[in-house]
N, C-alpha and C positions, 0 to 999 in steps of 0.2 A: 762612270763613263771616262774612257781614256782620251785625252785631248793632247795632240802634239803640235808644236809650232815649228815651222820651217822658215828660218830667216835667211833671205837670199842676199849674199854679199860677194858673189863670184865674178862680178864684172871687172873690167879693166879701167872704167872711168874715162875712156878716151875722149868723150865729148866735153869733159870739163877741162878747159884750158887754164893754165897758170899754176898747176900743181904737178909735183914730180912723182907721185905714186897714186894708186887708185883712191877714189874719193872716200871709200869706207874707212880709210885710215886718217883722214883729215880731222883735226881735233876741234870739237865744239864744246865750249865751257870746260876745256882741259881734258876732254876724253874723246877717243875716236868715234866717228859717226856710228859704227855698228854696235858699239858698246851701249849706246843709249837704248836701242831696241832690245838688246839682251837683258838689260836691267829691268825694262818694263815687263817683258814676258816672264822673267824669273820671279817677279813678285805677284803674279796673278795666280791665285790659289787653285783655280780650276785647270790650269795648264800643268800637265804631268811631265812632259818631255820637251826638250828643245834641241833641234838639229840646226847647225850653222853651215850653210853652203858657202864655200870659200873659193877664192882664186888660188889654185894650187901653187902657182908661181911664187906666192908670198906666204906659204904655210908656216915657215919659221916665224915670220913677223906676227901672224895671228897668235901662234903659241906663246911668243914672248909677251904680247899684250895681255892675253888671257891669263897668263901666269900671275898677273897682279891682282886678279879677282878670284872670287869663290862663287861661281854660279852653280847652285845645287841641282839645277834641272838640265844643264847642258850635257847631252849624251854623246855627241860625236861631231867632228868636223868632216864635212862631206865635200869631195872635190866637185867643183862646178863644171858645167859644160860650155860649149861654144855659144849657146844661147839660153835664154831663160827656160824654155820648155825642157831642154835636156837637163838643166840644173834641177828643175822640179822633179823630173823622173829619177835623177840620182838620189835626191832627198827622200822620195817615197820608197825607193829600193833599200835605203839604209835604215828605214824605220822598222821597229818592231810593230806588230799588228796594233792598230789604233782605231778609234771610232771616228774622230774628227781631226782634220788637218787645218791649221791656220797658216796661211801664206803671208809673210811680211816682207816687203821690200826693204832691204837693209839701207837703201838710200833715203828712206823716210824715217828719220829718228824722232819725229814729233808725234807719232800716234800715241794717244792716251790709253791707259789701262781700261778706263770705264767704257771707252768706245769699242775696244776689243771685246769686252764682255757683252756689249749690245749685239755685236756681230755674232758672237757665239750663240746667244739666245735665238737669233734669227735662223742660224744654221741648224740648230736643234729642231726648230719647227719646220723649216722648209727644205733642209738638206743641202742648200747652197746659198751663199749670200756674198755680197761685196760691199765694202765701204764705198761711199761716193760723196761728191760735192756737187751742189747745184751750179749750173752755168750762169755766171753773172754777165758775161759779155755776149754781144751779138755774134752768132756763129753762122758762117755762110758756106755753101758748097761752091768750090772754086772750079773754074774751067780756064786753065792756064792762068792768065793775069786778070781775069774778069770774074764777076759774081754770076754763077749759074742760078742759084736760088738762095733765099734767106731761110734758115731753118727756125722752127718754132722753139724758142729758148726754154719754155716751160716743159717741153717734152724731152729735154736733153739733160744728161748728167755726166760727170767725169768720174771714173772709178779711182779709188785710192786704197791704200792698205788699211785693214787686212782684207783678204779674200778667205772665206771659210767654207769648207766642204765636208760632207761625209766621206770618209776615206775610200770606201768602195766606189762611190760615185766618181770621185776625182780620178781614181785609177782607171776606171772604164772610159772616162772622157779622154784621158791621155792616150790610152790604147787606140781608141777610135780615131783620134787626131793623127796619130802616127800612121795608121792604115790609110787614111785619106791624104797623106803627104801634106798635112797642115803644120808645117814647121814654123817655130817661133811665133805661135799664135797665143793670145792671152788665154789663161785658163777659163775665164768667164765665157769666152766665145766657145771653147771646146765643150763646156758643160751645157751651154745654151743650145748647141747643135744637137745634143741628145734630146731636145725638146723638154728639158728639165727647167723648171722655174728657178731663176736666180734672183733672190730677194735683194732689194737695195736698202742699205742703212745709211741715212744721210748724216754726214759729219757736221756738227754744229760749232766746231772750233777751228782755228787756223791750223792747217797741216800742209806740209810741202814735201815733195820728192825732189831731191837735189839733182839737178841736171846741168846747171851752169855754175860758174864761180860765184856769181851774185847770190845764188840760192843758199850758200853757206851762211851768209850774213842773216838772211831771213830766217833760216832754221835756228840759228843761235838765239835770235830774239824771241822766237816762239818757245824754245826750251827754257829760256830765262823767265819768261812769263809763266810757264807751267810750273817752274820751281817755286815761284812766288805764291802760287795757289795752295801749295802743300802746307 
């Protein structure tokens, strides 16, 4: 079975204040954020190909960084689009025919290899799955500046990387989403709209998607802890 990983690093990182280039280039433990994900996926035996979606404005910077490494499974640098959905579409179009696609947010460098393997197993069985974390905080539905209702925490989860799909299923979901003008929608929503079951695989370790400057510190601490486990 052919399994391809699509690592998404095409953003501009505009929401992260205090840095002068996109967040994927910020160094954690001496290496750029996106390199940590590449290293993880390159070592997973069942992953056959890796495609890296990039911010084309920084292509030379990517190439200069990647020139310092020897990733045996990296097949291509794929230009990103104006939003995540277009970036995924570009990635799928660049792939050779594959059986399963793993989507990894390049802003989450803390995803562990064993968790990716868990998600792969779930996708083999169900056709679609996403990593997730349980909600620890009370979540409310807001109406302007007041609470409209308090949601049942036990029934909620937050998705995290990776999302894993059968290739044909994901292509169909993306096509239907485009026809329905559902732009910049999460892939889990597009697949769910096909009435296809999306399995949840709960993450049992600390993981974080970098969205603020403070998240860099948290991500580095998680990476340092992960290294101590090896």
